[in-house]
TORKOL-4160 file (C-alpha; in steps of 0.2 Angstrom, whole numbers, padded with zeros to 4 digits, m for minus):
87
<pt num="1" X="m0035" Y="0409" Z="0050"/>
<pt num="2" X="m0039" Y="0425" Z="0053"/>
<pt num="3" X="m0027" Y="0440" Z="0055"/>
<pt num="4" X="m0021" Y="0449" Z="0069"/>
<pt num="5" X="m0009" Y="0462" Z="0078"/>
<pt num="6" X="0000" Y="0457" Z="0093"/>
<pt num="7" X="m0006" Y="0473" Z="0106"/>
<pt num="8" X="0001" Y="0467" Z="0123"/>
<pt num="9" X="0003" Y="0453" Z="0136"/>
<pt num="10" X="m0006" Y="0445" Z="0149"/>
<pt num="11" X="0002" Y="0441" Z="0166"/>
<pt num="12" X="m0007" Y="0430" Z="0176"/>
<pt num="13" X="m0003" Y="0425" Z="0192"/>
<pt num="14" X="m0014" Y="0412" Z="0193"/>
<pt num="15" X="m0023" Y="0402" Z="0178"/>
<pt num="16" X="m0029" Y="0385" Z="0173"/>
<pt num="17" X="m0017" Y="0371" Z="0175"/>
<pt num="18" X="m0019" Y="0367" Z="0158"/>
<pt num="19" X="m0011" Y="0384" Z="0154"/>
<pt num="20" X="0004" Y="0382" Z="0163"/>
<pt num="21" X="0022" Y="0386" Z="0152"/>
<pt num="22" X="0009" Y="0395" Z="0139"/>
<pt num="23" X="0012" Y="0413" Z="0133"/>
<pt num="24" X="m0004" Y="0424" Z="0134"/>
<pt num="25" X="m0004" Y="0439" Z="0120"/>
<pt num="26" X="m0019" Y="0454" Z="0119"/>
<pt num="27" X="m0022" Y="0453" Z="0099"/>
<pt num="28" X="m0031" Y="0465" Z="0090"/>
<pt num="29" X="m0040" Y="0458" Z="0074"/>
<pt num="30" X="m0036" Y="0466" Z="0057"/>
<pt num="31" X="m0042" Y="0465" Z="0039"/>
<pt num="32" X="m0031" Y="0464" Z="0025"/>
<pt num="33" X="m0026" Y="0482" Z="0023"/>
<pt num="34" X="m0021" Y="0482" Z="0041"/>
<pt num="35" X="m0036" Y="0492" Z="0048"/>
<pt num="36" X="m0044" Y="0485" Z="0066"/>
<pt num="37" X="m0058" Y="0473" Z="0064"/>
<pt num="38" X="m0069" Y="0470" Z="0081"/>
<pt num="39" X="m0065" Y="0469" Z="0098"/>
<pt num="40" X="m0045" Y="0464" Z="0106"/>
<pt num="41" X="m0045" Y="0446" Z="0113"/>
<pt num="42" X="m0033" Y="0435" Z="0123"/>
<pt num="43" X="m0026" Y="0420" Z="0112"/>
<pt num="44" X="m0013" Y="0408" Z="0118"/>
<pt num="45" X="0004" Y="0410" Z="0108"/>
<pt num="46" X="0009" Y="0393" Z="0101"/>
<pt num="47" X="0024" Y="0399" Z="0090"/>
<pt num="48" X="0034" Y="0413" Z="0099"/>
<pt num="49" X="0027" Y="0430" Z="0093"/>
<pt num="50" X="0031" Y="0446" Z="0099"/>
<pt num="51" X="0023" Y="0464" Z="0101"/>
<pt num="52" X="0019" Y="0473" Z="0085"/>
<pt num="53" X="0020" Y="0457" Z="0076"/>
<pt num="54" X="0007" Y="0451" Z="0063"/>
<pt num="55" X="0000" Y="0436" Z="0066"/>
<pt num="56" X="m0011" Y="0421" Z="0060"/>
<pt num="57" X="m0022" Y="0415" Z="0074"/>
<pt num="58" X="m0038" Y="0402" Z="0074"/>
<pt num="59" X="m0052" Y="0400" Z="0085"/>
<pt num="60" X="m0065" Y="0388" Z="0093"/>
<pt num="61" X="m0059" Y="0369" Z="0096"/>
<pt num="62" X="m0043" Y="0373" Z="0083"/>
<pt num="63" X="m0035" Y="0382" Z="0097"/>
<pt num="64" X="m0031" Y="0368" Z="0107"/>
<pt num="65" X="m0022" Y="0359" Z="0092"/>
<pt num="66" X="m0007" Y="0367" Z="0092"/>
<pt num="67" X="m0003" Y="0360" Z="0110"/>
<pt num="68" X="m0008" Y="0343" Z="0106"/>
<pt num="69" X="m0008" Y="0330" Z="0115"/>
<pt num="70" X="m0009" Y="0343" Z="0129"/>
<pt num="71" X="m0026" Y="0348" Z="0134"/>
<pt num="72" X="m0026" Y="0367" Z="0134"/>
<pt num="73" X="m0041" Y="0377" Z="0136"/>
<pt num="74" X="m0040" Y="0389" Z="0124"/>
<pt num="75" X="m0052" Y="0397" Z="0113"/>
<pt num="76" X="m0041" Y="0406" Z="0102"/>
<pt num="77" X="m0021" Y="0403" Z="0097"/>
<pt num="78" X="m0008" Y="0411" Z="0088"/>
<pt num="79" X="m0002" Y="0398" Z="0075"/>
<pt num="80" X="0008" Y="0408" Z="0063"/>
<pt num="81" X="0020" Y="0424" Z="0062"/>
<pt num="82" X="0016" Y="0435" Z="0044"/>
<pt num="83" X="0034" Y="0440" Z="0036"/>
<pt num="84" X="0026" Y="0450" Z="0025"/>
<pt num="85" X="0010" Y="0451" Z="0011"/>
<pt num="86" X="0004" Y="0457" Z="m0004"/>
<pt num="87" X="m0014" Y="0462" Z="m0009"/>
């Protein structure tokens, strides 16, 4: 799992039927010191995350697993919300 911060939302008037009823969020990957790491990306939200929250996300094939048995065409998915952490 990777860490990111939610920095925005995506509004789409048309999207793949497999994404119907899902929320798309823009996330910025972060390091453990909370500094940005890499480019922002769009992820499907499976946990109800909101703006400015720190989240766990997965990429690749595992991104569709939270939605089984539905077939969601996702390359990134938010799978958890970070309450707090200590380094």
